[in-house]
N, C-alpha and C positions, 0 to 999 in steps of 0.2 A: 344462752342467747347469743345469736350471731351478730356481728358488727357489720356495718356497710362494706368495709374493706375485706370482709371474709368471704364474700360471694366468689366462688371459683370461676364462674363464667365471667364476672366483671374483671377479676384479676387476669384471666386469660386474654380478654380483649385489651386490657391495658398493656399487655406484653407486646403488642404490635403497634405499628404506626397507625394513626387515624386514617380512615378511608373517606374519599370524596366521590361524588358521582362521576367526575372525569376519569377516575381510576378505572372504572368499568370499560371506558372507551380505549384507554391506553394499554390495557393488558394484552389485548389481541395484537396491537402494534408491536409491543415489546417481544411477544413470542415470534412475530414475523421477523424482527431484527435478529433473532437467535438462529434463524435458518441460514446455514452457510451459503446455500445456492441462491438466496434471494438477490444478493448484489449482482451476481452474474446474470440472473434473469432480467433485472432492470436494465443492466448495461446492454444486453442484447436487444431489449425493447427500444431503447433510445438509438442504438446503432441502426436498426431496421428503419426507424422513423427518419433518421438523417439521410439514409440512402433513398428512401421513397421520396422525400421532399426534394432531394437533389436531382431526381429524374421526373419531376412533375412540372406543371406550368408555373409553379411558384419558385422554381429553382433559383432564378435571379434574385428575388427578394430574400430568399433564405440565405444565399451566399453573402449578400450585402449586409445582412443583419450582423454578422460576425466581424465586419470591417468597420463598424461604427466606432469612431475615436472617443475614448473616455480618459479624462485626466484633469490636471490642474494647470492654470495659466495665471501667473503673477507678473504683470507688466510684460516685459519681453521674454521672460522665462516661461517655458512650457514643458510639462512632463506628462506625456500622453501616450497611450497605447490603444490598439484596437481591442474590441471586446474579446476576440479570440486570443490575443496575446496576453491579456490579463488572466484569462482562464489557464492558458498553457504555462505562463511564467509565474503567476501569482498563486492561484489556487492549487496548482499541481505541486507546489512546494510543500503543502500540507500532506499530499499523497506520499511524497518521498520521505517526509518526516515520519509518517506512520510506518512506512516500509523499514526505515532504519530502527524505529522502536521495536518492531516485531523481530528483526534480526538480532538485536542486542538481547531482547528477552529470551529468545530461543537459545542463544549462546550462553547466557548466564543462568537463567531460571528454568529453561525448557529442556527439550530432548537433546539439544545440540551441545549441552555442557560437557558431554563426553567427547574428547578430541577425535577419536576414531569414528564415532558416529557422525560428527560434524564433517569429517573429511570426505565421507561418501557424497553428501549433498554438495559440498564445495567443489569436489572433483567433477561431479556431473555438471555443475553450473559452468565451470571453466570450459569443459569440453563443449557444452551447449552454447558457448559464446564463440570460441575459437573456430570450430569446424564450420558452422554456418557462415561466419564472416569470411573464412578462407574460400569456401565454395562460391560465395557471392562475388568476391574479388576476382576469382578465376573466371567466372562467366562475364564479368563487367570490365575486365582488364582493357584499359585504353578507351573506354566508352564514357559518355557523359554521366552515366549513373554510378560511376565507380565510387564517388564520395558517399554513397548511401550504405556503405557496408555495415554501419552500426544499426541499421533498421532490423536486421534479422537476429539480434543478439538476445532479446528478452522474452521470457514466457509470461503470458498474462495470468496472474494469480486467480482473479475472480472467475474467469471462464473455466480454468482447469478444475478449481474446487467445485464449480457448478456441474461439470461433467462427472466428477467422482460422486457427487450427491445423487446422480441418476441411478447409480448402482447400489445405493443405500449401504446397509451394514455389511454387504459382501466385501467391501473394500477394507483391507486391514489397516489399522491406524498407522503402521510403519510406512506404508506407501503414501498416505496422506501427508505425513510429516516430511517425508523425503521430497515430495513435489512442492509442498509449501515452502520448505527451506530453500530448495533449488530456485524457485521463482523469486524469492526475496533476494538471494545472493546475486542472481543475474540482473535483477532490477538495480541493485547497487552498482554492479559493474557497468551497466548501460548508462546510468547517470554520470558515472565517472568519465565514461567515453564522451558523453555530451559536454561535460565541463572542459575536457582536454582537447577533444577533436573537433568540436563544433562551436567553440567560442570565438568571439571576435578578437580584436587587438586587446592587449593587456595593459591597463593603466595601473602601474605598480603602486602609485600613491593611494588610490582607492582600495587596492588590494591590501595594502598595509593597514588602512583604517578598518577593513573587514577583519583582519587578523587581530587587531587591537580589540575590536568588539568581541571576538570569540574569547580572548584572554579575560575580558571583563566578565563574561558569562561564567567562565571557569572560576574566577575569583568569587563571584556571588555564590556559586555552589559551595565553595570551600568555607565561606563565611556563614553558611547555613540559611541563606535567603530562600524562602520556599514559595513566594508569591508568583503564581503563574502569570499574572498581569504584567509584572515587571519583566519577566523573561520574554513575554510576547512583544513588548515594546523594544527590548534589546534585539530580539530576532528580526523585527521589522527594519530596524536601522542597519543591521548587518546585511539584510537582503538588499537594501538600497545601495550599500557600499559594494557588494559583489556585482550588482547590476551595472554600476558605474565603472567597475574595473574591466568589464568585458567578459568575465567568466560567467557562464550561464547561472543565474541566481538560484535555480532550483537545487543546486548543490548545497545551499544553506540548510535545506530540510534534512539532508543526509548527515551533515556534520553535527547539527544540533541534536538530531535523534540519537546519534551514537554517543553524544556527550551527556545525554539525560541519565541521571543516577538510577541504578537498579536496586539500590539499598533503601529499605524503608526506614523511616525516622523513629517510629514507635514500635516496640516489640509487643508480642502477644502478652507477655508477663506484665509489662508496664500498663497495657490497656486494661487488663483484668484488675490490676491494683487501683487504677483510676475509677473504673466502673464500681468497684467495691465501695469507694468513697461516696459515689452517687447513691447507691443503695442504702448507705448508712444514714442518710438524711431522711427524717420522717416527712410524709406528705404535708405540704404547707398550703394554706389558703391565702397567703400574702399576695399582693399584687406584684407587678413588675418592679424591679429595682436592683440595686447592686448588693444583693444578699449573698451570703457565703455559698448557699446551695446552688444559686444560679451561676456563680463563678465556676463552681465545680462542674456544672452541666456544660458550660462553654468549653472547659478543658476537655471534658469527655467527648464532645463533638469533634474537636480538633484531633484528639487521639484516635478516634474511630476512623477518621479520614486518613490520617497519616500512617495507619497500619498497612496501607497499600503503598508500594513504591511509586515514585513519580512515573515510571514507565507504564505500570499497570493502570494508573489513574488516567494518564493521557490516552492510552489505547482505548480504554472504555469510553472516554469522552469523544474521541475523534473518529473511531471506526464507523459508527453509523453515518456521520456526516460525509466521510470520504466515500464509503461504499454506496450510499443512497442519494448523494447530492453531487459531490465533486466529480466522481468518475462518470456518472451518466451525463452530466453537463459537458464534460470534456469530450465524450463520445458524440454527443449531439452537435458540438461545434466542429469536430474534426473528421468524423466518419463519413461525411457526405462525399460521394463519388459518382460521377456520370458513367453509367455502365454502357460500354460499347464493345462489340465483338473484336474490333481491330486491336484493342489493347491486350487481348489474350496472347497475341504473338509478340508483344513488345518485350525487348530483352530485359528491361527492368522488372516487368511482371514475372517473367520466367525465373530470373535470378532470385527475387524475393521468395517465390514459391519453392524453389529448390533449396534455398537456405533454410527455410522453416520446416518444410515437410520432409526433407531428406537429411539436411545437415544437423538439425536439432536432435533427432533420435540417434543418429550415428555418433554425434559428439557426446551426448549424455550417457548413452549405454557404453560406448567405447572407453571413455575416461573413467567411468565408474568401475568397469572391469579391471582396468589398469591399476586403479587405486586399491582394489581388493586383492588383486594378484600380487602387488608389491608389498602388501601388509600395511599400507598407510591407513586404509579404512577397513571396516568390517561390514558385512552384510547381515542385517537383522534376520533372525530365524524365520519370521513370518514373511519376509520379503525375498521371494525367489527371483531368478533371472527372467522368467517369463512375465511375472508381474512388473518387473522393472522395465522390460521391453515395452509393455503396454503403457506404462507411465511415461516412458521416453517419447512415445508417439504423441501423447497428450501435450508434452512440452513444446511441440511445434505450434501450439496455439499462441500466436502473438497478436497483441492488439494495442493496449494502452501505451506502452513504451514505444512500440513500433510506429504508431501514428505520431507520437510525440517527436521522434527522431525524423520521420518523413518530412515534417514541416521545417526542420532545420537543414536537412541535407539536400532537398530537391527544390526545384522551382518549375513553374509552368505545368506542362502536360505530364512530366515525369512524376509529379505528386499523385495524379490520378492513376497512373500505371502501377506505382508502388502500392497504393491503397488496394487496388484490385488484387495484386499478388498476396497481400496480407490476408484479405478476406478468403480467397481461394485456399491458401495454405492452412488457415485456421479451421475452415470447414472440413477439409480432407483429414487433417491431423486429429480433429475431434472424433470423426466417424471411425477412422482407423484405430485410434486408441481405445475407444469404447468397444469396438467389435472384438479386439484382441483380449481386452480385460474380461468381457462377458464370456469369452470362450474358455479362458484359463481359470477364472474364479469358480470356486465350488458353488453349486446351485443350492438355494434354500428350499 
C-alpha cells in the first residue's frame, strides 16, 4: 500500500520551486534578457528616438527636459545637478562598476586567466586607444577641439556584441571573447582618462576622505562582512567624497568593481553537507517557529546564495538594469544631435570619424600583430588574422563612452559636431566589419 509521500509525480513536483501565474509572464522576459543582442537593439532604438526628437518641433522641450535641476537644499546649502548630470555622473557609475566586474571576472574566472591570452586583448585595446587619439590630435593640433582626444578611445560593447549576433553561430567564440575583453579594457582606460584628463581642481582633503572610505571597504571585506546594503552605503559616501574632490566620481565604480571579491564563501562540498542536513529532517506539519529544521533551512538558503562569488552575484543582479535601463536612458539623454550638412565638413567631425573608422582598426590590428610577433601574446587557433581584421573594424563602433567624454571635453556647437562624427564612424565601422566577417566566415 502506497503512502502519500510515495507518489513519484508529487515528489517530482516537490523537487522544484512552486509556480505562480506571474511566472508564465516572466519566462518570456527572462529569455529575452538572455539574448546578447537585445541590449544593443534597445540602445539603438533610444538613440534613434533621441535624434528624431532633436530634429522635430519638440526639440526645445526635449533639450530643456534634461536640464531640469534636481537636488537637495537645506538652508543656504544646496546640492543639485541637472537631470542629465545625475544620469551621466550617478547612474553611469553603475555602468563602470559592471565593466570593472566583468574585467575582473574574465581575468580571474574566465578566458583571460591565461596571461598570454589576456595579452592579446590588452595589446589590442592599448593600440585601439593610442592610435585613434594620436590621429585625432594630429588632425586637431592647435584647434579648439584638441581637448577632445579622449572621445575616440573606447569601443561600445553593446553595439559590437549586437553586430556579432547578426552573424549567429558563424562567429567563433574566440572572436567574441577577444572583442568583449578589448571593449572592457578600453572602457577602463577611457574612464581613467576621464578621471585624470577631464577632472576639475583637486581637493586633497576630500580625496583623502575618499581614500579612507576605500580603506574601510577593504577592511570590511577582510572582516567577512557580506551585506550588500552596507557596501552600497559606503560606496555612496565614497562617491560623494570623490565628487567633492574634483575627480570625476564615476571612477568610484571602477575602483569598487576591481575590489569586489572573486572568491566564493561556501564551497560545493560544504553546500552538499548542509543540504544533506536539510534532507535528514522528516517532513513536519508544525507551524512557523524557531525549530531546528527551520534554522537548518535558513542556513541552507544562505549557503546556496554564497556558493556564487560576489562578482557573479552582482553581475547577475546589475546586468539587466544596466543593459536595459541605464544605458538606454543615457543614450536618450545624450544622443540628441541636430543634423545639418554643414557639420559634415567640420574639423571635429572629420577628426572623430578618422579616429574611430581608421585609427581603431589600425591600432587594434597593429598592436595585436606586434604582441603575437614578439611572443607576448598568442593567437587562438580559431582566430585567424582575417577574422581579427573584421573584428578590428567593428571596434570602431564608439558610442557610450564617446558620448560620455564629449560632454566633458567640448562645449557649444563642437558637441554637435563630435556627436555627428561618432554616429557616422559607428555606422561605417559596423557595415565594414560585418561585410568583411560575412566574407571570410564559412557559410552554413
